[in-house]
N, C-alpha and C positions, 0 to 999 in steps of 0.2 A: 469684130472690134467695135468698141463704143468709146465715146469721148466724155470726159468730165467737164461739166459746166461750172460747178461750184463746189467748194470744200468748206464744210462748216468749221468755224474756228474752235479750237480745243478738241476736235474729234480725233479718232484714231488715224484717219486719213491725213489730217493736218499734221499730226505729230511725226508720221513716217515720211512726209515729204511729197505726197501727191498734191498736185496743183491743177488749177483749171487749164484745160487743153491737153491733159494727160490722156493718152490712148490706152484703154484697158483691153488687153488681148486675150488672157486666159485666166482661169481660176482652177487650181489643182489639176492642171494639164488639160482642161476642157476649154475649147475656144468660146469666146463670147461673141454672140451675134447681135444681141439687143438687150433691152432692160430686163426682160424676163430671165434670161440666163444669169444676169448679174444678181437679181433678187433671189433666185433659187439656189444658185451655186455658191453664194456667199452666206448661206444659212449655217454652215459649219463654223466651229470655233477656231479650227486650225486651217489656215488658208495660205496658199502660195499663189500670189497674184503677179502675173507677168504684165508689165506695162512699158510704154514708150513715152518718155517725158517730152514736153514741147520742143526741146532742143535736139531731140533724136536719140537720147541715151536710153538704152534698154535696161530696165531694172526689174528684178524679181523681189517682191516684198513677201517675207515670211511672217505671218501674223498669228499670234495666240491671243485671242481677245476674251475678256470676261463674258460670261454667258449672257447673250442677248444684247450686248452693247452695240449700237449701230456704228457703222464705219464712218458715216458722216460725208457721204459722197452724193451729190446730185448730178444726174446725167443730162446730156443734151437730149432734147426731144427726139423720139425715134422717127425714122422715115415711115410715113403712114402707107399702108397697103391700099392701093386704089381699087375702086370697084370696076369690074369688067362687064357689068350688066348695063343695059340701057332701058331701065324700067320707065314706062311712060309716065308713071305717077311719082317719079323721083322728085323730091323737094328741090334738089339742086337744079334740076331742069326747069323749075318754076321760078328761079331767081332772075331778076332783071340784070342787065349789064351795068358795070360801073361800081359794083361793091368791092370791098377789100378781097384780095386774092384768096385768102384761106377759106372764105365762105364757099368757094367753088370746088373745094377738094371733096371728091366723092369717096369717102373712106369705106372700106369693107375689110376690117381688120379684126381677126379673132382675138388678138392680144389686147386691143382696146375694148373689146367686148368683155373680157375678163376683168381688166383693170378699172374700167370706167362705166361699164353698163351700156356701151354703145351697141346698137343692134347690127349684126353682120349676117350676111346670107350664107356664108361658108362656101360660096361658089368658087372661090380662088384658093381653097385649102388643098394642099398637096399631101402626099403620104407622110412626108417627114413632119408636116404640121400636125397631122392626126397623132403621130407617135409622140410628139412634143406635148400636145394637150393632155394626153394620157399620162406621160411621165411626170409632168409638173402638176397634174390634177387641177387644170384650169377650170374651175367650176364654182358657181354656175356660169354658163355662157348665155348671152342674150342673142337669140336667133330670129332673123327675119325669114319666117317660113313661107308665108303668103299662100302657098298651096303645096300639098304633099304629092298629088298625082303628077308624075314626072312631066308629061306633055303640057299640062296646064302651067306648071312652073316655068317651063321653057318660054312659053308665050308671055307670061307675066314679067319675067326678068329680061325678055327680049334677048335671050342668050341660048342658042341651040346646044351649047356645050356645057351647060350647067349640070353639075353632078346630081345624082339621085339623093335628095335630102334625107329620105327615110333610111337609106343604107348608111349614110353618115351618122345620123342621130342614133340609130340602133347600135352601131359599133361603139360609139362613144358612151352610150348608156350602159352597155355591157361592161365597160371599164370603170363605171362609177361616176361618170360625168353627168351633171344635171343642167337643165335649161329653163329659161323663160322664153316663150315664143310669142311672136306677133304675126298677125295676118292683116295686111292692108287690103281691104275689100274693094275690088273694081267691079261694079255691077255688070253682070253678063259674062264675067270671066272666072271669078273664084267665089261667087256666092252659090246658093242653091246646092246642087249635088256635089260640087267641088268642095264647098265649105263643109258639108256633112262628112265627106270622105276624109278630108284633112283633119277634122276634129277627131274622127274615129282612129285615124292613124296615130295622131299625137297621144290620144288616150291610151293606146296600146303600149306606149313606152312606160307606163306606170309612174312610179314616183320620180323617175328621171325628168319628166316634163312637169315642172313645178307649177307653172301658170301659163295661160294663153290669153293674149289680148286681141280683140276684134276691133279694128280701127277703120273708119270710113276713109276712102281716098280723099286726099286734100289737094285742092288745086288753087293756083293763083292766076292772075290775068296773063302771066307769062308762061304758063304750062303749055308750050308750043308742041310738045310731042304727043300730048294726050289726045287720043281719038275715041276713047270709050264714053260710056254714059255717065252723066253726073250723078252724084248720090242725092236722092230725093227723100222726102218724109216716108213714103210708102215702103221704099226699099230698106230704109233704116229701121222701120218698124218690123219688117220681116226678119231682118238680121237679129234684132233683139229677141224676137220670139225663138229663133234658132238657138241663140246663146242661152236663153232661160231654160230651154229643155235640157241642154247639157249641164247647166248649173244645178238643176234639180237632181240629175243623176250623180253628179260629183258630190253634192251634199249627202246623198244617201250612201254612197260607196266610199268616199274619201274623207268626208267631214269638212270639206271646204268647197268653195264654188269653182275653183280651178280655171274656168274661162270667164272673162269679163268683157263687157262692152265698154268702149271708151266713153268719157263724158260727152264728147262731141256727137257720138252716135245717139245718145239719149236726147240731146238738144235738137238734133236734126229730125228725130222722130216725134218731137213734141211730147216726150214722156218725162215724168218727174224723175229726178236723179235719186238713186238710193242713198241711204244714210251711211255713216262711217262703218257701222257694224257689217255692212255688206261686203267690205273689202278686206277684212281680216287685218293682216299687217301691211296692207297696201303694196303688194309685190311689184306693181307696175305703175306707180304714181308718176314716175318721170315720163311715162308714155301717155300721159293724159287720162289715166284710169283711176278715178277716185279723187282727182285733185280738188274738185268742188266740195266733196264730202269732207276731205281733210281740212280745207279752209273753214268750212262751217264748224267743225269740231274745234279747231284751234281758236276761233273767235269765241265760241261758247266757253272753252276752258280758260281763256285769258281775260274775260270780262272783269273778274275780280281785281286784275292788275291795273285797270284803267283809272285815271284820275277824272275828276269832274272838269269839264271843259265848257261850262256854260258860257254862252255868248260867242263862242268860236264858230266860224263858218269854214268848213273844210271841203275842198273839191276832191273828188275821187275819179280819176280817169280810168276808163276800162274799154274793152272791145265790145263789138256788137253782140257776140254770143253771151257774154256775162251780163250784158245790159238787159237781157230778156227776163227781167223779174228777179233773177238770182241775187244780183248785187244789191238791189234795193231792199230785199228782205234782210240782208246782213246790215245794211246801213241803218235800217229801222231799229235793229237790235242795239247797234252802237250808239244811236241817238238816245235810246232809253237809258243806257248805262252811263253816258257821259254828259248829256245835256247839250252836246254840240249839234250844229246843223250841218248835215252832210249833203253836198250837191253832187249828184251822179252825172258825170260827163261822158256820155257814150261817144266813142270816136272810131271812125272807119280808117282802115289802113290806106294811106295814100301811095305806098310803095307796092303792095301786093294786090290791091284792088278789092272790090266788094265781096268776092268769094272767100276772102281770108278774114275771118271774124275773131281770131284768137287774140286776146289782150297782149300776150307776150310778143307778138309780132308787130306791135305798134313801133314806130320809129321816132327819131328826134323831131322830125318835121311835124309829125302828128301831135306830139306833146306841145310843141310851141303853138300850133294852130288852136289846140283845145284850150290853152291857158293864157294866151296873149290877151292883154287888156282886162284880165279878171281881177281888177282891184277890189272887187267886193269880197274876195276870199282872204282868209287869214293865212292859209297854207293849202297845199295840194299834195295828194299822194298819187304816185304812178306805179304800175306793176314793176316790181324789181326785176322780173324776168326779161324786161325790154333791154337791159344793158348787160354787157359781159363783165368779167372780173376786172377789166381795165376801165370800166365806166364808159363804154362806147356802145351806141345804138347800132342797129343793123345798117342804117344809112350813113354810118361813119360819123354822125354827130356825137360830140363829146358831151356827156351828161352835165359836167360842170359848166360848159359854155351855154347849154340850153337853159340851165337853171339861172345863170347870171343874166340871160336875156329876158327873163320873165319878171313880172312885177311882184311876185309873191315867193316865199320859200317853197321849194318843191323837194319831196323826199320819196325815194324808192321804197316800196313796202311789199313784203311777201304776204302778210296776213293782218294788217292794221295794228295788231297788238305790238309788233316789233317797234313801231314808231310811236304809238299812242300810249304805251304802258307808263305807269307811274314812275318807274325807275328811269325811263328815258325822257320824261316830259320836260324836265328843266333843261336838259342838255340839247334836246332835239327840237321840241316845239318852241322853245324860247330862242332858238338860233335864227339869225338872219340869213340872207342869201350869202352863199359862199361858205357856210358853216354847216355843221350837223352831219346827216347821213351822206355817204359818198355818192 
């Protein structure tokens, strides 16, 4: 059973009398457990939907709808499947106390893997879930593999009952399901021989394993469970050498690189980041693989859209990792194109500590500290990834409040072009505090 949160005006659901709070029980005789059942079972044009209205009345709606017309129902968010593992490197375990409650939810949900690209370990998947993945062809899935040797994976996930990941993937692959995999590398546990065996196992799945990301373990000052070795430049370099050997094989035999080191791995190793052509269609950009190359390409492609901004002084707030030469190179290009002066403001995370250098994990307090008193700037750009869809930072500071407290207009930006482009210059750059970008 699932519950309706919203009904779109003028939709089929609105016309037949479905209202918010209605419980949807079955479609064509099949019980509804969650949003996946609703999406797949309502794909037919002839439907018999059993429902219970908020007042308790049981209704069966018989619907014949025009081909492809949506029903117009938005469902309440599903109850997320929680993670049963206790990985030492889990990001949730590295969060400080006192943040909003939903940040501490350790999800491990194959449904969200399919729907939103969340990585899941598949360690809580039951037989009925496997059957459901196959029936509904939930593909591709994003899988946190970490290691394929069973004993090594038990140690990494700190879960002696974790299932054999290769048996799971092999069965799903035989049914036509594909995957994107990730391996978070903990020095001494899943590098070296374990990494080699894992990549060989994943390679054996053929086209079912679309891509693999190799990501260094990331820690904060609150990662109290972690007892392993930190990632250092030498280890990062060895990992990249391992990745490059497999990349070369994949290019020869598959025509793409297949396995990719994350941007952070290159930065830790002190190696130059590849250009955009290295990443193909950027299969794991949300996992920090190729994000810098994508930014560089977006800036290069968007230069022609930029207006002249001669005389403007623009602050750019970023994290420590991007402040290591990468961002300044981009700002030099933007200066040449616009005539503006860009001030790079490298900021350390006050919430997560000096080991966390990612710009997207800066919080509201960091932004205020970086820009307070900067009357010399005309405006400032901050990483758009620092705020969620509700305009809230990880420390619960509200972007609008932070902006109002600062002496200059501040705008979240993904790639500079989105704020500085000619079509947005009059509406955005000319706006004062309280106006412009959200």
